[in-house]
C-alpha positions in Angstrom: 4.8 -12.4 15.1 1.9 -10.0 15.1 -0.7 -10.6 17.8 -4.3 -11.1 16.6 -6.9 -8.5 17.4 -10.2 -9.7 19.0 -12.0 -9.1 15.8 -9.4 -11.2 13.9 -9.8 -14.1 16.4 -13.6 -13.9 16.2 -13.5 -13.9 12.4 -11.2 -17.0 12.4 -13.6 -18.9 14.7 -16.6 -18.1 12.5 -14.6 -18.9 9.3 -13.5 -22.3 10.6 -17.1 -23.2 11.3 -18.1 -22.1 7.8 -15.3 -24.1 6.2 -16.4 -27.2 8.1 -20.0 -26.8 6.8 -18.6 -26.2 3.3 -16.7 -29.4 3.4 -19.8 -31.4 4.3 -21.7 -29.6 1.5 -18.9 -30.3 -0.9 -18.9 -34.0 -0.1 -22.6 -34.2 -0.5 -22.4 -32.5 -3.9 -19.7 -34.9 -5.1 -21.7 -38.0 -3.9 -24.8 -36.7 -5.7 -22.8 -36.8 -9.0 -21.4 -40.4 -8.6 -23.8 -41.9 -11.1 -23.4 -39.0 -13.6 -19.6 -39.4 -13.5 -19.9 -43.2 -14.1 -22.2 -42.6 -17.0 -19.9 -40.1 -18.6 -17.0 -42.6 -18.3 -19.1 -45.3 -20.0 -20.3 -43.0 -22.8 -16.9 -41.4 -23.7 -14.0 -43.8 -24.1 -10.4 -42.7 -23.8 -8.9 -43.1 -27.3 -5.2 -44.1 -26.9 -4.2 -41.9 -29.9 -6.0 -38.9 -28.5 -6.0 -39.2 -24.7 -6.0 -35.4 -24.0 -8.8 -34.7 -26.4 -11.1 -37.5 -25.1 -10.3 -36.6 -21.5 -11.3 -33.0 -22.2 -14.6 -34.3 -23.7 -15.3 -36.2 -20.5 -14.7 -33.2 -18.3 -16.9 -31.0 -20.6 -19.7 -33.6 -20.4 -19.4 -33.9 -16.7 -19.4 -30.1 -16.0 -22.7 -29.8 -17.9 -24.2 -32.3 -15.5 -22.6 -30.5 -12.5 -24.2 -27.3 -13.7 -27.6 -29.0 -13.5 -27.1 -30.5 -10.1 -29.1 -28.8 -7.4 -26.6 -29.9 -4.7 -23.6 -28.6 -6.7 -25.2 -25.2 -7.6 -26.5 -24.7 -4.0 -23.0 -25.3 -2.7 -21.4 -22.8 -5.1 -24.0 -20.2 -4.3 -23.5 -20.6 -0.6 -19.7 -20.8 -0.3 -18.2 -19.1 -3.3 -18.1 -15.5 -4.5 -20.5 -14.9 -7.4 -17.6 -14.3 -9.8 -15.9 -17.5 -8.6 -18.9 -19.9 -8.7 -17.6 -21.4 -12.0 -14.4 -22.4 -10.2 -16.4 -23.9 -7.4 -18.3 -26.1 -9.8 -15.1 -27.1 -11.6 -13.7 -28.3 -8.3 -16.8 -30.5 -7.7 -16.4 -31.8 -11.2 -12.7 -32.7 -10.8 -13.3 -34.6 -7.6 -16.5 -36.3 -8.8 -14.8 -37.4 -12.0 -11.7 -38.7 -10.2 -9.4 -36.1 -11.6 -8.5 -34.8 -8.2 -8.5 -36.4 -4.7 -10.9 -35.1 -2.2 -8.2 -34.4 0.4 -6.2 -32.4 -2.1 -9.3 -30.4 -3.0 -9.9 -29.2 0.6 -7.2 -26.5 0.5 -8.8 -25.0 -2.6 -12.2 -25.2 -1.1 -11.1 -23.6 2.1 -9.6 -20.7 0.1 -12.9 -20.3 -1.8 -14.8 -20.1 1.5 -12.3 -17.7 3.0 -12.6 -15.4 -0.1 -16.4 -15.5 0.1 -16.4 -14.9 3.9 -14.0 -12.0 3.8 -15.6 -10.4 0.7 -19.1 -10.5 2.3 -17.9 -9.3 5.7 -15.8 -6.5 4.2 -18.8 -5.3 2.1 -20.9 -5.1 5.3 -18.2 -3.5 7.4 -17.3 -0.9 4.8 -21.0 0.1 4.2 -20.5 3.5 6.1 -17.6 4.3 3.8 -19.5 3.2 0.6 -22.6 5.2 1.6 -20.6 8.5 1.8 -17.7 8.2 -0.7 -18.1 7.6 -4.4 -16.5 4.4 -5.6 -13.8 6.3 -7.5 -12.6 7.9 -4.3 -13.1 4.8 -2.1 -10.4 3.0 -4.0 -7.8 5.5 -2.7 -8.3 4.1 0.8 -6.8 0.8 2.1 -9.0 -2.1 0.9 -9.5 -3.5 4.4 -10.1 -0.2 6.1 -13.3 0.0 8.2 -14.8 3.0 10.1 -17.5 3.2 12.7 -19.4 6.5 12.9 -21.9 8.2 15.1 -25.3 9.3 13.6 -23.8 12.8 12.9 -21.0 11.3 10.9 -18.3 11.7 13.6 -15.8 8.8 13.3 -15.7 6.7 16.5 -13.1 4.2 15.3 -10.8 3.5 12.4 -9.6 0.0 12.1 -9.0 -2.9 9.7 -10.9 -6.1 9.0 -9.0 -9.4 8.6 -5.6 -8.0 9.7 -3.5 -8.9 12.7 -2.5 -6.2 15.1 0.7 -5.0 13.5 -1.2 -4.4 10.2 -4.4 -3.0 11.8 -5.0 0.6 11.0 -6.1 1.4 14.6 -2.7 0.4 15.8 -0.9 2.2 12.9 -2.7 5.5 13.5 -2.1 5.3 17.3 1.6 4.8 16.7 1.8 7.7 14.3 0.1 10.0 16.7 2.6 8.9 19.3 5.5 9.6 16.9 4.2 13.0 16.0 3.7 14.0 19.6 7.2 12.8 20.6 9.0 13.9 17.4 10.8 17.0 18.8 11.9 15.1 21.9 13.2 12.3 19.6 15.2 14.8 17.6 16.8 16.3 20.8 17.7 13.0 22.2 19.1 11.6 19.0 21.3 14.7 18.4 22.6 14.3 22.0 23.3 10.6 21.5 25.2 11.2 18.2 28.0 12.5 20.5 27.8 9.6 23.0 31.0 7.7 23.9 28.9 4.5 24.0 29.3 3.2 20.4 26.1 1.2 20.4 24.1 4.3 21.5 26.0 6.5 18.9 25.2 4.1 16.1 21.6 3.8 17.2 21.3 7.6 17.1 23.0 7.7 13.6 20.6 5.1 12.1 17.6 6.7 13.7 18.7 10.0 12.2 19.0 8.4 8.7 15.6 6.8 9.0 14.0 10.1 10.1 15.5 12.1 7.2 15.2 9.6 4.4 12.4 7.1 5.3 14.3 4.2 3.8 13.6 0.7 5.0 15.6 -0.3 8.2 16.8 -3.6 6.7 18.0 -6.2 9.2 20.8 -7.6 7.0 21.7 -8.3 3.5 18.9 -10.3 1.9 18.1 -11.7 -1.5 15.2 -11.3 -3.8 14.6 -13.3 -7.0 14.1 -11.6 -10.3 13.7 -12.9 -13.8 16.7 -12.5 -16.1 15.4 -10.6 -19.2 17.7 -12.7 -21.5 17.4 -16.2 -20.1 14.0 -15.9 -18.5 15.3 -17.7 -15.4 15.0 -16.4 -11.9 18.3 -15.2 -10.4 19.1 -14.1 -6.8 19.8 -10.3 -6.3 21.2 -8.9 -3.1 19.0 -6.3 -1.4 19.8 -3.8 1.4 18.3 -1.6 4.0 19.7 1.2 6.2 21.4 -1.2 8.7 23.1 -3.3 6.0 24.4 -0.5 3.8 27.9 -0.8 2.5 30.4 1.9 1.6 29.6 1.5 -2.1 26.1 2.7 -1.4 27.2 6.0 0.2 28.3 8.9 -2.0 29.5 12.2 -0.6 28.4 14.5 -3.4 29.4 17.8 -1.9 29.7 19.4 1.5 26.8 18.5 3.7 25.1 16.4 1.0 25.2 12.6 0.7 23.4 10.4 -1.7 22.4 6.8 -0.7 21.7 4.5 -3.6 21.1 0.7 -3.2 18.9 -2.2 -4.3 16.0 -2.5 -1.9 13.1 -5.0 -1.5 11.7 -6.4 -4.7 14.9 -5.2 -6.5 13.8 -1.6 -6.6 16.5 1.0 -6.7 16.4 3.1 -3.5 17.7 6.7 -3.7 17.8 9.0 -0.7 19.8 12.0 0.4 21.1 13.3 3.7 22.1 16.9 4.4 22.3 17.1 8.3 25.9 18.1 9.0 25.9 16.4 12.4 24.7 13.1 10.9 27.1 13.3 8.0 30.1 13.8 10.3 29.4 10.6 12.2 28.5 8.7 9.0 31.7 9.7 7.3 33.8 8.3 10.1 32.1 4.9 9.7 32.3 4.9 5.9 36.1 5.8 6.1 36.6 2.9 8.6 34.7 0.5 6.4 36.8 1.5 3.3 40.0 1.2 5.3 39.2 -2.2 6.7 37.6 -3.6 3.5 34.3 -4.2 5.4 31.3 -5.0 3.4 29.1 -3.0 5.9 29.3 0.6 7.1 27.8 0.1 10.5 30.3 -2.1 12.2 31.4 -1.7 15.8 34.9 -1.6 17.2 34.8 -5.2 18.2 33.9 -6.2 14.6 30.3 -7.0 15.3 27.8 -5.7 12.7 25.1 -3.4 14.1 21.7 -5.0 13.8 18.1 -3.8 13.5 17.4 -5.5 16.8 19.8 -3.1 18.5 18.1 -0.2 16.8 14.7 -1.4 17.9 15.9 -1.8 21.4 17.2 1.7 21.5 13.9 3.2 20.3 11.9 1.1 22.8 14.1 2.0 25.7 14.0 5.7 25.0 10.7 6.4 23.3 8.3 3.6 24.2 6.1 2.2 21.5 8.1 3.0 18.4 9.3 0.8 15.6 12.0 1.7 13.0 9.4 1.3 10.2 7.3 4.0 11.8 9.6 6.7 10.3 9.0 5.2 6.9 5.2 5.4 7.3 5.6 9.0 8.5 7.7 9.9 5.5 5.1 8.4 3.1 2.2 10.3 4.7 4.2 13.6 4.8 5.0 13.3 1.1 1.4 12.4 0.2 0.0 15.4 2.1 2.7 17.8 0.8 2.0 16.8 -2.8 -1.8 16.9 -2.4 -1.5 20.5 -1.1 0.7 21.4 -4.1 -2.0 20.0 -6.5 -4.9 21.8 -4.9 -4.8 24.9 -7.2 -4.9 22.8 -10.3 -7.7 20.7 -8.8 -9.8 23.7 -8.0 -9.3 25.1 -11.4 -10.5 21.9 -13.1 -13.6 21.9 -10.8 -14.5 25.5 -11.9 -14.2 24.7 -15.6 -17.7 23.1 -15.5 -19.2 24.8 -12.4 -22.6 25.4 -14.1 -23.2 21.7 -14.8 -26.1 19.8 -13.5 -25.6 18.4 -10.0 -24.8 14.8 -11.2 -22.3 16.1 -13.8 -20.8 18.5 -11.3 -20.2 15.5 -8.9 -18.4 13.6 -11.7 -16.3 16.7 -12.4 -15.3 17.1 -8.8 -14.5 13.4 -8.3 -12.5 13.4 -11.5 -10.4 16.4 -10.4 -9.9 15.0 -6.9 -8.9 11.6 -8.3 -6.3 13.2 -10.5 -4.7 15.0 -7.6 -4.8 11.9 -5.4 -3.1 9.8 -8.1 -0.2 12.3 -8.2 0.1 12.4 -4.4 0.2 8.6 -4.3 2.8 8.5 -7.0 4.9 10.9 -5.0 4.6 8.9 -1.8 5.4 5.6 -3.6 8.5 7.3 -5.3 9.7 8.6 -1.9 9.6 5.0 -0.6 11.1 3.6 -3.8 8.1 1.4 -4.2 8.2 1.8 -8.0 5.0 0.5 -9.4 3.8 -0.8 -6.0 1.3 2.0 -5.3 -1.1 -0.5 -3.7 1.5 -1.3 -1.1 2.0 2.4 -0.3 -1.8 3.0 0.0 -2.5 -0.2 1.9 0.3 0.0 4.4 2.0 3.4 4.6 -0.3 6.4 3.9 -2.3 7.3 7.0 -6.0 7.2 5.8 -6.9 9.9 8.4 -5.3 12.5 6.0 -7.6 11.4 3.2 -10.7 11.3 5.3 -9.9 14.8 6.6 -9.4 16.0 3.0 -12.7 14.5 1.8 -14.7 16.1 4.7 -13.2 19.6 4.5 -12.6 20.0 0.8 -9.0 20.8 1.2 -5.8 19.2 2.5 -4.7 19.9 6.1 -2.1 22.7 6.5 0.1 20.3 8.6 0.3 16.6 9.1 0.0 17.3 12.8 -3.4 19.0 12.5 -4.7 16.2 10.3 -3.5 13.2 12.3 -4.2 14.7 15.7 -7.7 15.7 14.7 -9.7 14.6 17.8 -13.1 14.4 16.0 -12.6 13.4 12.3 -15.8 13.3 10.3 -16.8 10.9 7.5 -18.3 13.2 4.9 -18.0 14.2 1.3 -19.9 16.9 -0.5 -18.9 18.1 -4.0 -20.4 21.5 -3.2 -17.8 22.0 -0.5 -15.0 21.6 -3.1 -16.9 23.9 -5.5 -17.3 26.6 -2.9 -13.7 26.5 -1.9 -12.6 26.6 -5.5 -14.8 29.6 -6.1 -13.6 31.4 -3.0 -10.0 30.7 -4.0 -10.7 32.1 -7.5 -12.2 35.3 -6.0 -9.3 35.8 -3.6 -6.8 35.3 -6.4 -8.6 37.8 -8.6 -8.8 40.5 -5.9 -5.2 40.0 -4.7 -3.5 39.4 -8.1 -5.9 40.9 -10.6 -4.9 44.5 -10.1 -7.9 45.7 -8.2 -7.3 48.1 -5.3 -9.1 45.9 -2.8 -8.7 46.4 1.0 -8.5 43.4 3.3 -12.1 44.1 4.4 -13.3 44.1 0.8 -11.7 40.7 0.4 -13.2 39.3 3.5 -16.6 40.6 2.6 -16.5 39.1 -0.8 -15.3 35.7 0.5 -18.1 35.7 3.1 -20.7 36.4 0.4 -19.4 33.5 -1.7 -19.5 31.1 1.2 -23.0 32.1 2.4 -24.9 32.5 -0.9 
């Protein structure tokens, strides 16, 4: 289980105190409506032939009194989000009217208080982001992401609010930096271990290679997910798989040095990945052939008949590479695909920015934000597709794409040349200026014209022109 961060523990202590106060306030509001509830009951009889209609009338009459109760309204304003105050008043009505027991209402009340507490604290914590980034760009960052900045905008810390350690972005970013720094060493060690005479080591290296190349989910064992049958409407169990639990039916040797993996993954999404590393495919084929020959449901089975597990893989990574988890390769894959796609969309983005370059400043800002948003949507789609998340883009953004890449892009006006340069940036800056994007778009347009437009321009001519554009 994920360990709590200090911030998480502090928040939980404060929340518990607030929930205790909310319960006292709630009970007081219910007591204040005791006479009103009794009067409504006496005024509106339950008609045996129309019990539902008359019961609805009682509730309607009582909620009108609740809405006029100072205690009830004060409670809702103090402990519920503005858009959920109606639900808070309804809960008071249901308990006061005897439609729901007080003890049963506490779980709903606690949830309302948690939502209010987290919503308020997140708004406060994310103020530095909200002050710099337009709302349309802010939505591309994880919803619980928080940054702390120096007066000059230099980012001191990137973290999450209301997340335990394993989900905290400070932890995720640190792990990805560690993975990038060690990546070449991991590759060398894994290639060596693919030839190991120790079967567990060899299988660990094989699975690590597959995760590194494909980014598929490790998958501890065959699991089930429930989906709704389109014909009957009933939920039915469907087997899902990950790398460790792949069967021979999931592996297709398409041609020399090219294998396709196709299987049902989490949430019943179809996962499709390919492998082309000849050293990996050689070892993989041996295990697929053995599985076919023995009739095994799984590919990765050892000589003693034991199935290789995700725990064995995690142990191999920890022993050899320190703080590294099998899912870290999946997060790296998502971030790489996002950055690669974003770079490929920059030319189109800059072109759209230049289409209305003479607009007033507020209109220019809208044009730049619109062009950036379009590029980011396509980059997110590509990352989600690479992870077989289907329509789950929120999962990709919230858990997999490193936000440092986005923050770097917003501050510089262009995507980083490499993932390494973006993630290992020692002094990221929280900044966004539409003029930066406009200047880069203009400079790119000039460069394209001089190089491809047929003019006999020297390199010095090009540099002089670009310098003029950037300093005007």
